[in-house]
Structures are given as structure tokens and as C-alpha cells.
C-alpha positions in Angstrom: 8.8 -18.4 -15.9 7.3 -15.2 -14.6 9.6 -12.5 -13.3 7.7 -12.4 -9.9 6.3 -15.7 -8.5 2.5 -15.8 -8.5 2.1 -16.1 -4.7 4.2 -13.0 -4.2 2.4 -11.1 -6.9 -0.9 -11.9 -5.3 0.4 -10.7 -2.0 1.7 -7.5 -3.5 -1.7 -6.9 -5.2 -3.5 -7.4 -1.9 -1.2 -4.9 -0.2 -1.8 -2.3 -2.9 -5.6 -2.9 -2.8 -5.6 -2.5 0.9 -3.5 0.6 0.8 -5.7 2.2 -1.8 -8.9 1.4 0.2 -7.5 2.8 3.4 -6.2 6.0 1.6 -9.5 6.5 -0.1 -11.3 6.2 3.3 -8.8 8.8 4.7 -9.6 11.1 1.8 -13.4 10.8 2.4 -13.0 11.9 6.1 -10.6 14.8 5.0 -7.5 13.3 6.6 -5.9 13.5 3.1 -6.2 17.0 1.7 -4.4 17.0 -1.7 -2.8 14.8 -4.3 0.7 15.0 -2.7 -0.7 13.9 0.7 -2.7 11.1 -1.0 0.3 9.7 -2.8 2.5 9.9 0.4 -0.2 8.1 2.5 -0.7 5.4 -0.2 3.1 4.7 -0.5 3.5 4.6 3.3 0.7 2.2 3.7 2.1 0.0 0.8 5.6 0.0 2.3 4.4 -0.7 5.9 1.3 -2.9 5.4 -0.9 -4.5 8.0 0.4 -8.0 7.2 3.9 -7.0 8.4 2.6 -5.8 11.7 3.6 -2.2 10.9 7.2 -3.2 9.8 8.6 -2.4 6.4 7.6 -5.1 3.9 10.6 -6.8 2.4 10.5 -6.8 -1.4 8.6 -3.5 -2.0 10.3 -0.3 -2.5 9.0 2.9 -3.9 
């Protein structure tokens, strides 16, 4: 039995993929200026994804 159920793992992967895509776009338009800023933005978007309506996602902590 997997440690994390497959449906939840797929959802988490989608959240991280979306956060990465959005952070890269912000980097391209110079809204993210360095590695520290990039990581902070990525982790914020992962913790507060679009699927939660801007609320903290239960089950992910960083």
C-alpha cells in the first residue's frame, strides 16, 4: 500500500506543476529577481494553490 494514495499524489503533482509554471512565468517577466525570491514564490503558490480558491491547501506543508 502506498504511503500517499494515488489520487492525492496526482493532485499534489498538479499543484507543484502549476506552481512551477506560474513561477517561471513570473521570472520571465522579471517579477521574480533571484533564487530566494523564486523559491519563496514557488512555495507560496504550492501552499495556496488555485484549486483551494486561495486558501491554504490541507495536506501540504513546506
